C-alpha atoms as an extended CHARMM CRD file, in Angstrom:
* protein
*
        81  EXT
         1         1  MET       CA              0.0000000000        0.0000000000        0.0000000000  PROA      1               0.0000000000
         2         2  ASN       CA              1.0590000000        3.5430000000       -0.5160000000  PROA      2               0.0000000000
         3         3  GLY       CA              1.2580000000        6.0990000000        2.2730000000  PROA      3               0.0000000000
         4         4  LEU       CA             -2.1090000000        7.6550000000        1.4590000000  PROA      4               0.0000000000
         5         5  SER       CA             -3.9130000000        4.3510000000        1.8900000000  PROA      5               0.0000000000
         6         6  ASP       CA             -2.2350000000        3.8410000000        5.2510000000  PROA      6               0.0000000000
         7         7  VAL       CA             -3.3880000000        7.2790000000        6.4100000000  PROA      7               0.0000000000
         8         8  ARG       CA             -6.9510000000        6.5780000000        5.2710000000  PROA      8               0.0000000000
         9         9  LEU       CA             -6.9900000000        3.2620000000        7.1240000000  PROA      9               0.0000000000
        10        10  SER       CA             -5.6400000000        4.9140000000       10.2490000000  PROA      10              0.0000000000
        11        11  LEU       CA             -8.2190000000        7.7060000000       10.1230000000  PROA      11              0.0000000000
        12        12  HSD       CA            -11.0170000000        5.2610000000        9.3790000000  PROA      12              0.0000000000
        13        13  SER       CA            -10.0630000000        3.0800000000       12.3500000000  PROA      13              0.0000000000
        14        14  GLN       CA            -10.0420000000        6.1660000000       14.5980000000  PROA      14              0.0000000000
        15        15  GLU       CA            -13.5010000000        7.1450000000       13.3430000000  PROA      15              0.0000000000
        16        16  LEU       CA            -14.7780000000        3.6310000000       13.9910000000  PROA      16              0.0000000000
        17        17  ALA       CA            -13.3650000000        3.6310000000       17.5130000000  PROA      17              0.0000000000
        18        18  ALA       CA            -14.9460000000        7.0230000000       18.2580000000  PROA      18              0.0000000000
        19        19  GLY       CA            -18.2660000000        5.8190000000       16.8510000000  PROA      19              0.0000000000
        20        20  GLN       CA            -18.1640000000        2.7140000000       19.0180000000  PROA      20              0.0000000000
        21        21  GLU       CA            -17.5090000000        4.8120000000       22.1200000000  PROA      21              0.0000000000
        22        22  ARG       CA            -20.4750000000        7.0480000000       21.3100000000  PROA      22              0.0000000000
        23        23  ALA       CA            -22.6690000000        4.0300000000       20.5930000000  PROA      23              0.0000000000
        24        24  ALA       CA            -21.6030000000        2.3420000000       23.8280000000  PROA      24              0.0000000000
        25        25  GLY       CA            -22.6520000000        5.4230000000       25.7700000000  PROA      25              0.0000000000
        26        26  ALA       CA            -26.0230000000        5.5190000000       24.0340000000  PROA      26              0.0000000000
        27        27  THR       CA            -26.7150000000        1.7980000000       24.3600000000  PROA      27              0.0000000000
        28        28  SER       CA            -25.8290000000        1.6810000000       28.0420000000  PROA      28              0.0000000000
        29        29  VAL       CA            -29.0320000000        3.6240000000       28.6570000000  PROA      29              0.0000000000
        30        30  HSD       CA            -31.1360000000        1.4920000000       26.3120000000  PROA      30              0.0000000000
        31        31  ASN       CA            -29.6170000000       -1.9650000000       26.5880000000  PROA      31              0.0000000000
        32        32  ALA       CA            -32.8330000000       -3.7600000000       27.4940000000  PROA      32              0.0000000000
        33        33  PRO       CA            -34.9830000000       -5.5790000000       24.9510000000  PROA      33              0.0000000000
        34        34  SER       CA            -37.4720000000       -3.3240000000       23.2180000000  PROA      34              0.0000000000
        35        35  GLY       CA            -41.1020000000       -3.3390000000       24.2560000000  PROA      35              0.0000000000
        36        36  LEU       CA            -40.5090000000       -3.4940000000       27.9880000000  PROA      36              0.0000000000
        37        37  GLY       CA            -42.4540000000       -1.2700000000       30.2920000000  PROA      37              0.0000000000
        38        38  LEU       CA            -40.8870000000        0.4070000000       33.2830000000  PROA      38              0.0000000000
        39        39  TRP       CA            -41.2490000000       -2.6390000000       35.5450000000  PROA      39              0.0000000000
        40        40  GLY       CA            -39.9710000000       -4.9280000000       32.7980000000  PROA      40              0.0000000000
        41        41  LEU       CA            -36.9270000000       -2.6990000000       32.4330000000  PROA      41              0.0000000000
        42        42  TYR       CA            -36.3310000000       -2.8080000000       36.1880000000  PROA      42              0.0000000000
        43        43  TRP       CA            -36.6850000000       -6.5970000000       36.2130000000  PROA      43              0.0000000000
        44        44  HSD       CA            -34.2440000000       -6.9080000000       33.3020000000  PROA      44              0.0000000000
        45        45  ARG       CA            -31.6680000000       -4.7430000000       35.0910000000  PROA      45              0.0000000000
        46        46  LEU       CA            -32.0660000000       -6.6960000000       38.3180000000  PROA      46              0.0000000000
        47        47  ARG       CA            -31.5640000000      -10.0800000000       36.6360000000  PROA      47              0.0000000000
        48        48  THR       CA            -28.6380000000       -9.0280000000       34.4410000000  PROA      48              0.0000000000
        49        49  ARG       CA            -26.8320000000       -7.2940000000       37.3000000000  PROA      49              0.0000000000
        50        50  LYS       CA            -27.2200000000      -10.3470000000       39.5230000000  PROA      50              0.0000000000
        51        51  ALA       CA            -25.9330000000      -12.5410000000       36.6860000000  PROA      51              0.0000000000
        52        52  LEU       CA            -22.9280000000      -10.2490000000       36.3110000000  PROA      52              0.0000000000
        53        53  LEU       CA            -21.9820000000      -10.9050000000       39.9340000000  PROA      53              0.0000000000
        54        54  GLU       CA            -21.9670000000      -14.6580000000       39.2790000000  PROA      54              0.0000000000
        55        55  LEU       CA            -19.5820000000      -14.6210000000       36.2940000000  PROA      55              0.0000000000
        56        56  THR       CA            -16.2380000000      -16.3540000000       36.6150000000  PROA      56              0.0000000000
        57        57  ALA       CA            -12.9180000000      -14.5780000000       36.0890000000  PROA      57              0.0000000000
        58        58  GLU       CA            -12.6250000000      -16.1850000000       32.6420000000  PROA      58              0.0000000000
        59        59  GLN       CA            -16.1020000000      -15.0210000000       31.6290000000  PROA      59              0.0000000000
        60        60  LEU       CA            -15.3430000000      -11.4970000000       32.8290000000  PROA      60              0.0000000000
        61        61  ARG       CA            -12.1450000000      -11.4960000000       30.7720000000  PROA      61              0.0000000000
        62        62  ASP       CA            -14.1990000000      -12.5380000000       27.7270000000  PROA      62              0.0000000000
        63        63  ILE       CA            -16.4540000000       -9.4980000000       28.0600000000  PROA      63              0.0000000000
        64        64  GLY       CA            -13.5980000000       -7.1650000000       28.9770000000  PROA      64              0.0000000000
        65        65  LEU       CA            -14.5100000000       -6.3520000000       32.5690000000  PROA      65              0.0000000000
        66        66  SER       CA            -12.4800000000       -6.5590000000       35.7360000000  PROA      66              0.0000000000
        67        67  ARG       CA            -13.9270000000       -8.1270000000       38.8770000000  PROA      67              0.0000000000
        68        68  GLU       CA            -14.2010000000       -4.6560000000       40.4280000000  PROA      68              0.0000000000
        69        69  GLN       CA            -16.0710000000       -3.2060000000       37.4290000000  PROA      69              0.0000000000
        70        70  ALA       CA            -18.4860000000       -6.1500000000       37.4960000000  PROA      70              0.0000000000
        71        71  ARG       CA            -18.9930000000       -5.7410000000       41.2350000000  PROA      71              0.0000000000
        72        72  GLN       CA            -19.7000000000       -2.0100000000       40.9070000000  PROA      72              0.0000000000
        73        73  GLU       CA            -22.2670000000       -2.5840000000       38.1620000000  PROA      73              0.0000000000
        74        74  GLY       CA            -23.7760000000       -5.6360000000       39.8110000000  PROA      74              0.0000000000
        75        75  LEU       CA            -24.3700000000       -3.8790000000       43.1260000000  PROA      75              0.0000000000
        76        76  LYS       CA            -26.1750000000       -0.9020000000       41.6010000000  PROA      76              0.0000000000
        77        77  PRO       CA            -29.8630000000       -0.6710000000       42.4970000000  PROA      77              0.0000000000
        78        78  PHE       CA            -32.1640000000       -1.6890000000       39.6330000000  PROA      78              0.0000000000
        79        79  TRP       CA            -33.6050000000        1.8000000000       39.2940000000  PROA      79              0.0000000000
        80        80  ARG       CA            -30.2070000000        3.4020000000       38.5800000000  PROA      80              0.0000000000
        81        81  LEU       CA            -28.5950000000        3.5140000000       35.1530000000  PROA      81              0.0000000000
């Protein structure tokens, strides 16, 4: 490849990374299945946070979380984002 192609690939990868960060911030608020009411959303958060506390170290590594990050998220009350 020539130098211009390398620069384009580098810029494109930076744009993708920035887009993923923005999307991650937006989806963290709306990560529940669609069509849930308020209580369904609360129930979903409660179950997924409890499941997060039960993951093994290997499973946490697979999803890119440390034990402390999982503990912080898992101990949040269901009504908090």
